[in-house]
RODRENDREN-170342 format. One record per atom (N, C-alpha, C): x, y, z; residue in three letters. Coordinates in steps of 0.1 Angstrom, whole numbers, padded with zeros to 4 digits, always signed. Each point is the difference from the previous one (the first is absolute). Layout:
# RODRENDREN-170342
XYZALA...
This chain:
# RODRENDREN-170342
-0807+0936+2340MET+0009+0006+0009MET-0007+0008+0011MET+0003-0002+0012THR-0006+0007+0011THR+0008+0012+0005THR+0012+0001-0004GLY+0009+0011+0004GLY+0006-0003+0013GLY-0003-0011+0007ALA+0006-0003+0013ALA+0013-0008-0002ALA+0010+0002+0008PRO+0012-0007-0001PRO-0002-0015+0001PRO+0009-0008-0007ALA-0002-0014+0000ALA+0001-0006+0014ALA+0009+0006+0008SER+0001-0006+0014SER-0012+0002+0008SER-0007+0011-0002ALA-0013+0003+0007ALA-0011-0009-0004ALA+0001-0004-0013ALA-0011-0009-0005ALA+0003-0015+0003ALA+0012-0002+0006GLY+0003-0014+0003GLY+0009-0007-0010GLY+0005+0008-0010GLY+0008-0006-0010GLY+0015+0000+0003GLY+0008-0004-0009SER+0014+0000+0002SER+0007+0013-0002SER-0007+0009-0008GLY+0007+0013-0002GLY+0008+0000-0013GLY+0001-0011-0007ALA+0007-0001-0012ALA-0007+0007-0011ALA+0008+0008-0009LYS-0006+0007-0011LYS+0000-0008-0012LYS-0011+0000-0008PRO+0001-0008-0012PRO+0008+0007-0011PRO+0006-0008-0008VAL+0009+0005-0011VAL-0009+0004-0011VAL+0002+0013-0006ARG-0008+0005-0010ARG+0001-0009-0013ARG-0011-0004-0005GLY+0000-0008-0012GLY+0002-0015+0002GLY+0002-0003+0013GLY+0002-0014+0003GLY-0011-0006+0008GLY+0000-0013+0003LYS-0010-0006+0008LYS+0002+0001+0014LYS-0010+0000+0008LEU+0001+0001+0015LEU+0006-0013+0005LEU+0010+0001+0008GLY+0006-0012+0006GLY-0008-0003+0013GLY+0005-0011+0006THR-0007-0004+0012THR+0001+0010+0011THR+0012+0006+0001ALA+0002+0010+0010ALA-0008+0013-0002ALA-0004+0002-0012ALA-0007+0012-0003ALA-0015-0001+0003ALA-0005-0012+0002VAL-0015-0002+0002VAL-0003+0003+0015VAL-0009+0009+0003ASN-0003+0004+0013ASN-0006-0012+0008ASN+0004-0002+0011GLN-0005-0011+0009GLN-0007+0007+0012GLN-0012-0005+0003ALA-0007+0005+0012ALA+0008-0001+0013ALA-0001+0011+0007SER+0007+0000+0013SER-0006-0010+0010SER+0008-0005+0009LEU-0006-0009+0010LEU-0009+0008+0009LEU+0003+0013+0003TRP-0008+0008+0009TRP-0011+0008-0008TRP-0008-0007-0008ASN-0011+0006-0006ASN-0013-0002+0008ASN-0010+0007-0004ILE-0013+0000+0008ILE-0006-0014+0000ILE+0001-0007-0010ALA-0006-0014+0000ALA+0007-0009+0010ALA+0013+0000+0000ASN+0008-0008+0009ASN-0002+0005+0015ASN-0001+0013+0001ILE-0002+0005+0014ILE-0014-0005+0006ILE-0010+0000-0009LEU-0013-0005+0005LEU+0001-0015+0003LEU+0008-0007-0008THR+0002-0015+0003THR+0007-0001+0014THR+0010+0008+0002MET+0007-0001+0013MET-0009+0003+0012MET-0008+0011-0002VAL-0010+0003+0010VAL-0009-0011+0003VAL-0005-0007-0010ARG-0008-0012+0002ARG+0007-0011+0008ARG+0012-0002-0003LEU+0008-0010+0007LEU+0002+0004+0015LEU+0002+0012+0002LEU+0002+0005+0014LEU-0014+0000+0008LEU-0011+0001-0007LEU-0013+0000+0006LEU-0003-0014+0005LEU+0006-0011-0005VAL-0004-0013+0003VAL+0003-0003+0015VAL+0012+0002+0006PRO+0002-0002+0014PRO-0008+0010+0008PRO-0002+0013-0005GLY-0008+0009+0008GLY-0014-0004+0001GLY-0006-0005-0011PHE-0013-0005+0000PHE-0002-0011+0010PHE+0009-0010+0000VAL-0001-0011+0010VAL+0001+0005+0014VAL+0009+0009+0003LEU+0001+0005+0014LEU-0013+0007+0004LEU-0006+0008-0009LEU-0012+0007+0004LEU-0012-0009+0001LEU+0000-0011-0008LEU-0011-0009+0001LEU+0000-0008+0013LEU+0012-0004+0005PHE+0001-0008+0012PHE+0002+0008+0013PHE+0000+0013-0002HIS+0002+0009+0012HIS-0012-0002+0009HIS+0004+0000+0013ASN-0011-0001+0011ASN-0008-0013-0002ASN+0006-0011-0003GLY-0007-0013-0001GLY-0006-0003-0014GLY+0000+0010-0009GLY-0005-0003-0013GLY-0015+0002-0002GLY-0007+0005+0011TYR-0015+0001-0001TYR-0004+0014+0004TYR+0009+0010+0000ASP-0004+0013+0004ASP-0005+0007-0013ASP-0012+0005+0000PRO-0006+0006-0012PRO+0008+0012-0005PRO+0006+0008+0009VAL+0007+0012-0004VAL+0013-0005-0008VAL+0008-0009+0006TRP+0012-0004-0006TRP-0002-0008-0013TRP-0012-0007+0000ARG-0003-0007-0013ARG-0003+0010-0011ARG-0006+0012+0004SER-0002+0010-0010SER+0013+0006-0005SER+0009+0002+0009PHE+0014+0004-0005PHE+0006-0010-0009PHE-0002-0013+0004ALA+0006-0011-0009ALA-0007+0001-0014ALA-0013+0002+0000TRP-0008+0001-0012TRP+0006+0012-0009TRP+0003+0011+0006ALA+0005+0011-0007ALA+0013-0003-0006ALA+0009-0007+0007ALA+0013-0004-0006ALA-0002-0010-0011ALA-0009-0009+0001PHE-0003-0010-0010PHE-0006+0007-0013PHE-0009+0010+0003ALA-0006+0007-0012ALA+0011+0008-0007ALA+0009+0007+0007VAL+0011+0007-0007VAL+0008-0009-0008VAL+0003-0012+0005ALA+0008-0010-0007ALA-0007-0005-0013ALA-0013-0002+0001MET-0007-0004-0012MET-0001+0011-0010MET-0001+0012+0004ILE-0001+0012-0009ILE+0013+0001-0007ILE+0011-0001+0007THR+0013+0001-0007THR+0002-0011-0010THR-0006-0012+0003ASP+0001-0011-0010ASP-0007+0004-0013ASP-0010+0008+0001LEU-0007+0004-0012LEU+0008+0011-0009LEU+0008+0008+0007PHE+0006+0011-0007PHE+0015-0003-0004PHE+0007-0008+0007ASP+0015-0001-0003ASP+0002-0007-0014ASP-0008-0010-0003GLY+0002-0007-0012GLY-0005+0009-0012GLY-0011+0008+0002HIS-0004+0009-0010HIS+0010+0011-0003HIS+0005+0005+0010LEU+0010+0011-0001LEU+0013-0005-0007LEU+0004-0012+0004ALA+0012-0006-0006ALA-0001-0002-0015ALA-0012-0005-0005ARG-0002-0002-0014ARG-0003+0013-0007ARG-0007+0010+0006ALA-0004+0012-0007ALA+0012+0009-0002ALA+0009+0000+0009TYR+0011+0010+0000TYR+0014-0007-0002TYR-0001-0013-0005ASN+0012-0007-0003ASN+0010-0001+0012ASN-0006-0004+0011LEU+0008-0001+0013LEU+0002-0014+0004LEU-0001-0009-0009VAL+0002-0014+0003VAL+0014-0003+0002VAL+0003-0007+0012THR+0014-0003+0004THR+0000-0015+0004THR+0012-0006+0000ASP+0001-0014+0005ASP-0005-0001+0014ASP+0003+0010+0009PHE-0004+0000+0014PHE-0015-0001+0000PHE-0007+0009-0008GLY-0014+0000+0000GLY-0007-0013-0004GLY+0006-0006-0010LYS-0005-0013-0005LYS+0000-0011+0010LYS+0010+0001+0009ILE+0001-0010+0011ILE-0008+0004+0012ILE+0002+0013+0004ALA-0006+0004+0013ALA-0015+0002-0001ALA-0005+0004-0011ASP-0015+0002-0001ASP-0008-0012+0003ASP+0002-0012-0007PRO-0008-0012+0003PRO+0003-0005+0014PRO+0012+0002+0005ILE+0003-0004+0014ILE-0008+0008+0010ILE-0001+0013-0002ALA-0008+0009+0008ALA-0015-0003+0000ALA-0005-0003-0012ASP-0014-0004-0002ASP-0003-0012+0009ASP+0008-0011-0002LYS-0002-0012+0007LYS+0002+0001+0015LYS+0009+0009+0004ALA+0003+0002+0014ALA-0011+0006+0008ALA-0006+0011-0006ILE-0010+0007+0008ILE-0013-0009+0000ILE-0003-0006-0011MET-0012-0009+0001MET+0002-0012+0008MET+0011-0006-0001GLY+0003-0012+0008GLY+0001+0003+0015GLY+0005+0012+0004ALA+0001+0004+0014ALA-0014+0002+0005ALA-0009+0006-0008ALA-0014+0003+0004ALA-0007-0014+0003ALA+0001-0009-0010LEU-0008-0012+0001LEU+0005-0009+0012LEU+0013-0001+0001VAL+0006-0009+0010VAL-0003+0007+0014VAL+0001+0013+0001SER-0003+0006+0013SER-0015-0001+0004SER-0008+0001-0010LEU-0015-0001+0003LEU-0003-0015+0004LEU+0007-0009-0006SER-0003-0014+0004SER+0006-0003+0014SER+0011+0005+0003VAL+0006-0001+0013VAL-0009+0005+0011VAL-0007+0012-0003LEU-0009+0006+0009LEU-0013-0008+0001LEU-0002-0009-0009GLY-0013-0008+0000GLY-0011+0007-0008GLY+0003+0011-0007ASP-0011+0007-0007ASP-0002-0006-0014ASP+0009-0007-0006LEU-0001-0005-0013LEU+0004-0015+0000LEU-0008-0008-0006PRO+0003-0015+0000PRO+0013-0002-0007PRO+0008-0010+0005TRP+0013-0003-0006TRP-0001-0005-0014TRP-0011-0007-0003TRP-0001-0006-0014TRP+0000+0011-0010TRP-0007+0012+0003ILE+0000+0011-0010ILE+0014+0005-0002ILE+0007+0002+0011THR+0014+0005-0001THR+0009-0010-0008THR-0002-0013+0003GLY+0008-0010-0007GLY-0003+0000-0015GLY-0013+0001-0004VAL-0004+0000-0014VAL+0007+0012-0007VAL-0002+0012+0005ILE+0005+0012-0006ILE+0015+0000-0001ILE+0007-0004+0011LEU+0015+0000+0000LEU+0005-0011-0009LEU-0006-0011-0001ALA+0004-0011-0009ALA-0001+0004-0014ALA-0011+0007-0003ARG-0002+0005-0014ARG+0011+0010-0004ARG+0002+0010+0009GLU+0010+0010-0003GLU+0014-0005-0002GLU+0004-0009+0009LEU+0013-0007-0001LEU+0001-0008-0013LEU-0011-0008-0002GLY+0001-0009-0012GLY+0001+0008-0013GLY-0008+0011-0001ILE+0000+0008-0012ILE+0014+0007-0002ILE+0006+0004+0011THR+0013+0006-0001THR+0010-0010-0005THR+0000-0012+0005LEU+0009-0010-0004LEU-0002-0004-0015LEU-0013+0000-0004MET-0003-0003-0013MET+0005+0010-0010MET-0001+0013+0004ARG+0005+0010-0009ARG+0015-0002-0003ARG+0008-0004+0011PHE+0014-0003-0003PHE+0001-0012-0009PHE-0009-0009+0001TRP+0001-0012-0008TRP-0002+0003-0015TRP-0008+0009-0003VAL-0003+0003-0014VAL+0007+0013-0005VAL+0008+0007+0009ILE+0006+0013-0004ILE+0009-0002-0012ILE+0006-0011-0002ARG+0009-0002-0012ARG-0008-0001-0013ARG-0012-0004+0001HIS-0009-0001-0012HIS-0008+0012-0002HIS-0006+0006+0010ALA-0009+0011-0002ALA-0003+0006+0014ALA-0005+0012-0001VAL-0004+0008+0012VAL-0016+0000+0001VAL-0005-0005+0011ILE-0014+0000+0002ILE-0005+0014+0005ILE-0008+0006-0009PRO-0004+0014+0004PRO-0011-0001+0011PRO-0001+0011+0008ALA-0010+0001+0010ALA-0014+0001-0006ALA-0009-0008+0004SER-0013+0000-0007SER-0010+0009+0008SER-0011+0003-0006ARG-0010+0008+0007ARG-0005-0008+0013ARG-0002-0013-0002GLY-0004-0008+0012GLY+0010+0001+0011GLY+0013+0000-0003GLY+0010+0001+0010GLY+0000+0013+0008GLY-0003+0011-0008LYS-0002+0013+0007LYS-0012+0000+0009LYS-0011-0006-0005LEU-0012+0000+0009LEU+0003-0009+0012LEU+0007-0010-0002LYS+0004-0009+0012LYS+0008+0008+0010LYS+0009+0008-0004THR+0008+0008+0009THR-0009+0010+0007THR-0009+0007-0007LEU-0009+0009+0006LEU-0009-0006+0010LEU-0005-0012-0003ALA-0009-0007+0009ALA+0008-0005+0012ALA+0012-0005-0001GLN+0008-0004+0011GLN+0003+0012+0009GLN+0004+0011-0006GLY+0003+0012+0009GLY-0012+0005+0007GLY-0012+0000-0007THR-0012+0005+0007THR-0004-0009+0011THR+0000-0013-0003ALA-0005-0009+0011ALA+0010-0001+0011ALA+0013+0000-0002ALA+0010+0000+0011ALA-0001+0012+0008ALA-0002+0012-0007GLY-0002+0012+0008GLY-0012+0001+0008GLY-0011-0006-0004MET-0012-0001+0008MET+0002-0009+0012MET+0008-0011-0002TYR+0003-0008+0012TYR+0009+0006+0010TYR+0009+0009-0005VAL+0009+0007+0010VAL-0009+0009+0009VAL-0010+0006-0005LEU-0009+0009+0008LEU-0008-0009+0009LEU-0004+0005+0011VAL-0009-0007+0009VAL-0015+0003-0004VAL-0006-0009-0008LEU-0013+0002-0005LEU-0010-0010+0006LEU-0012+0004+0002THR-0010-0009+0005THR-0013+0002-0008THR-0010-0009+0002GLY-0012+0001-0007GLY+0000-0003-0015GLY-0007+0008-0008PRO+0000-0002-0014PRO+0013+0002-0007PRO+0008+0009+0006LEU+0013+0002-0006LEU+0009-0012+0001LEU-0001-0007+0012ALA+0008-0012+0002ALA-0004-0011-0010ALA-0014-0001-0003THR-0004-0009-0010THR+0004+0004-0014THR+0000+0013-0003LEU+0005+0004-0013LEU+0014-0003-0002LEU+0009+0002+0010ARG+0014-0003-0002ARG+0002-0015-0002ARG-0008-0008+0006PHE+0002-0015-0003PHE-0003-0003-0014PHE-0011+0005-0006TRP-0003-0002-0014TRP+0010+0006-0009TRP+0005+0012+0004MET+0011+0006-0009MET+0012-0009+0000MET+0003-0006+0011MET+0012-0009+0001MET-0003-0013-0009MET-0012-0004+0000MET-0004-0012-0008MET+0002+0004-0015MET-0004+0012-0004VAL+0002+0004-0013VAL+0015+0000-0004VAL+0008+0005+0010ALA+0014+0001-0002ALA+0006-0014-0002ALA-0005-0010+0008VAL+0006-0013-0001VAL-0004-0006-0013VAL-0012+0002-0005VAL-0005-0006-0013VAL+0009+0006-0011VAL+0002+0013+0000LEU+0008+0007-0010LEU+0014-0005+0000LEU+0005-0002+0013THR+0014-0005+0001THR+0002-0014-0007THR-0010-0009+0003VAL+0001-0013-0006VAL-0002+0000-0015VAL-0010+0007-0005VAL-0003+0001-0014VAL+0011+0006-0008VAL+0005+0012+0004THR+0011+0006-0007THR+0013-0008+0001THR+0002-0007+0011GLY+0012-0009+0001GLY-0001-0011-0010GLY-0012-0007-0002LEU-0001-0010-0010LEU+0002+0006-0014LEU-0005+0012-0002ASP+0001+0006-0013ASP+0015+0003-0003ASP+0008+0004+0010TYR+0014+0003-0002TYR+0007-0013-0004TYR-0004-0011+0007VAL+0006-0013-0003VAL-0002-0004-0015VAL-0013+0002-0004ARG-0003-0003-0014ARG+0008+0008-0010ARG+0001+0013+0003GLN+0008+0009-0008GLN+0015-0004-0001GLN+0005-0004+0012ALA+0014-0004+0000ALA+0002-0013-0008ALA-0009-0010+0001VAL+0002-0012-0008VAL-0001+0003-0015VAL-0010+0008-0004VAL-0002+0003-0014VAL+0012+0008-0005VAL+0005+0010+0007LEU+0011+0008-0005LEU+0013-0009+0000LEU+0002-0009+0009ARG+0012-0008+0000ARG-0001-0010-0012ARG-0012-0006-0003ARG-0001-0009-0011ARG+0003+0007-0013ARG-0006+0012-0002ARG+0002+0008-0012ARG+0015+0004-0002ARG+0006+0004+0011SER+0014+0003-0001SER+0009-0012-0004SER-0003-0011+0007LEU+0008-0012-0004LEU-0003-0005-0014LEU-0013+0001-0005ALA-0003-0003-0014ALA+0007+0009-0009ALA+0001+0013+0003ALA+0007+0010-0009ALA+0015-0003+0000ALA+0005-0004+0011GLU+0015-0003+0001GLU+0003-0013-0009GLU-0009-0010+0001ARG+0002-0012-0008ARG-0001+0003-0014ARG-0010+0009-0004ALA-0002+0003-0014ALA+0012+0008-0005ALA+0006+0009+0008ALA+0012+0007-0004ALA+0012-0009-0002ALA+0001-0010+0009ILE+0011-0009-0001ILE-0002-0009-0013ILE-0012-0004-0003GLY-0003-0007-0012GLY+0004+0007-0012GLY-0004+0013-0001ARG+0003+0009-0011ARG+0015+0001-0002ARG+0007+0002+0012THR+0014+0002-0001THR+0007-0013-0005THR-0005-0012+0004ALA+0006-0012-0004ALA-0003-0002-0015ALA-0012+0003-0005GLU-0002-0001-0014GLU+0009+0009-0008GLU+0001+0012+0005ALA+0009+0010-0008ALA+0014-0005+0000ALA+0005-0006+0011LEU+0014-0006+0000LEU+0001-0012-0009LEU-0010-0008-0001ASN+0000-0012-0009ASN+0000+0005-0014ASN-0008+0010-0003GLU+0000+0005-0014GLU+0013+0006-0004GLU+0006+0007+0010ALA+0013+0007-0003ALA+0011-0011-0002ALA-0001-0011+0008ALA+0010-0010-0001ALA-0002-0009-0012ALA-0013-0001-0005GLY-0003-0009-0012GLY+0002+0007-0013GLY-0001+0013-0001SER+0001+0008-0012SER+0013-0003-0008SER+0012+0001+0006PRO+0013-0002-0007PRO+0001-0014-0006PRO-0005-0010+0007GLY+0001-0013-0005GLY-0009-0002-0013GLY-0012+0006+0000ALA-0009-0001-0011ALA+0006+0007-0012ALA+0007+0011+0002VAL+0007+0007-0011VAL+0011-0008-0006VAL+0007-0007+0009ALA+0011-0008-0004ALA-0005-0012-0008ALA-0011-0006+0004VAL-0005-0011-0008VAL-0005+0004-0014VAL-0007+0012+0000ALA-0004+0005-0013ALA+0012+0003-0009ALA+0010+0005+0006THR+0012+0004-0008THR+0007-0013-0006THR+0001-0010+0009ASP+0006-0012-0005ASP-0008-0007-0011ASP-0013+0000+0002THR-0008-0006-0010THR+0001+0007-0014THR+0000+0014+0001GLY+0001+0007-0012GLY+0014-0001-0007GLY+0010-0002+0008ALA+0014+0000-0005ALA+0003-0014-0007ALA-0006-0011+0005SER+0003-0013-0004SER-0012-0008-0004SER-0011+0007-0005GLY-0012-0007-0003GLY+0002-0010-0011GLY+0007+0004-0011ALA+0002-0009-0011ALA+0009-0012+0004ALA+0010+0003+0008THR+0009-0011+0003THR-0007-0010+0009THR-0008+0005+0010ASP-0007-0010+0008ASP-0010-0008-0008ASP-0007+0007-0009ALA-0009-0008-0008ALA+0006-0011-0009ALA+0012+0004-0005GLY+0007-0011-0008GLY+0005-0011+0009GLY+0004+0003+0012ALA+0006-0010+0009ALA-0011-0008+0006ALA-0012+0005+0002ALA-0011-0007+0007ALA-0004-0012-0008ALA-0002+0002-0014GLY-0004-0011-0008GLY-0014-0005+0003GLY-0002-0013-0004VAL-0013-0006+0001VAL-0004-0003+0014VAL+0010-0003+0009THR-0003-0004+0013THR-0006+0011+0008THR+0005+0013-0001ASP-0006+0011+0007ASP-0014+0003-0005ASP-0002-0002-0013ALA-0013+0002-0006ALA-0010-0009+0006ALA+0004-0013+0003GLY-0009-0009+0006GLY-0004+0004+0014GLY+0009+0006+0007VAL-0003+0004+0013VAL-0009+0012+0001VAL+0003+0010-0009SER-0009+0012+0001SER+0000+0006-0014SER-0012-0001-0006GLY-0001+0007-0013GLY+0001+0015+0001GLY-0005+0005+0011ALA+0001+0015+0002ALA+0014+0004+0000ALA+0009-0007+0007ALA+0014+0004+0001ALA+0006+0000-0014ALA-0004-0010-0008VAL+0006-0001-0014VAL-0005+0012-0008VAL-0012+0004+0001ARG-0005+0012-0008ARG+0007+0012+0005ARG+0003+0002+0013VAL+0007+0012+0004VAL+0014+0000-0004VAL+0006-0012+0000SER+0014-0001-0002SER+0004+0002-0015SER-0009+0000-0009GLY+0003+0003-0013GLY-0009-0007-0010GLY-0007-0010+0004GLY-0010-0006-0008GLY+0006-0007-0013GLY+0009-0010+0002SER+0006-0007-0011SER-0010-0008-0008SER+0000+0000-0013THR-0009-0007-0008THR+0001-0015+0000THR+0012-0004+0005ALA+0003-0015+0000ALA-0007-0006+0012ALA-0005+0008+0010VAL-0005-0005+0012VAL-0014-0006-0002VAL-0008+0007-0007GLU-0014-0004-0002GLU-0002-0014-0006GLU+0008-0003-0011PRO-0001-0014-0005PRO+0004-0010+0010PRO+0010+0003+0008ALA+0004-0010+0011ALA-0011-0002+0010ALA-0007+0011+0003VAL-0010-0001+0010VAL-0012-0008-0005VAL-0003+0003-0013ARG-0011-0008-0006ARG+0003-0015-0001ARG+0013-0003-0003THR+0004-0014-0001THR-0001-0007+0014THR+0004+0008+0010ARG-0001-0006+0014ARG-0014-0002+0004ARG-0009+0010-0003ASP-0014-0001+0003ASP-0007-0012-0007ASP+0004-0003-0013GLY-0005-0011-0007GLY+0004-0013+0006GLY+0012-0001+0004ALA+0005-0012+0006ALA-0007-0003+0013ALA-0003+0011+0008GLU-0007-0002+0013GLU-0014-0005-0003GLU-0006+0006-0011ALA-0014-0004-0003ALA-0001-0015-0004ALA+0010-0005-0007GLU+0000-0014-0004GLU+0002-0009+0012GLU+0008+0004+0010ARG+0002-0008+0012ARG-0013+0000+0008ARG
């Protein structure tokens, strides 16, 4: 208990019943206007601002490029904090789940495309990174019914490398720093491809395991249903045999004994059957 009203905490304000279970209305829900969502909204608003600053005065003014880098850096920093705050303080909302990945892809996509338009970054690098990000996003929706693919350490390193390299390209750098940013971008591209392939592998494995578990569960359910359906019949057969064993044995006679000796023994084991069987076996031996 924090002592704050439920409405202030983003809940419905409903009071729990003493001695009873908390209903849906009594569970506090994070407010839309929490710090994590506000940071996400700021990042979304920074996307058009970053593009305008980058292209201002022809797109090659070092001063305006520095302003654009500042906007890009703020956007990347908010990306580091909003998710952590949402998880640490239970501020996860449906809006955040949708808006956060959109904001991430928007700021990085805007930077890569803008730099390629200006001729600072080769289009193939932009294409590889954007194709990977779009493909992984679609793949997550493909396997979301079976499992959730957690963010890996490699994926976090990829994001850090992309942000660092893109930020260095936004600035007007020359000499060794320009060479350094090229190799940083190459590292980002390699991490992008490697982590993308790893996510695909995880998705395939998780989907196969989930489908195998579903098939096993269906098989166990079918077996249980078959056993439940077969049990009454078995009881009925046993009851009928017990109730009329002597009658069936008397009615079966020598013919049934010839078909199945085991059945004769279960049905009552009449002493007149064995001589008949021996007589029949002797006749067959003579033939």
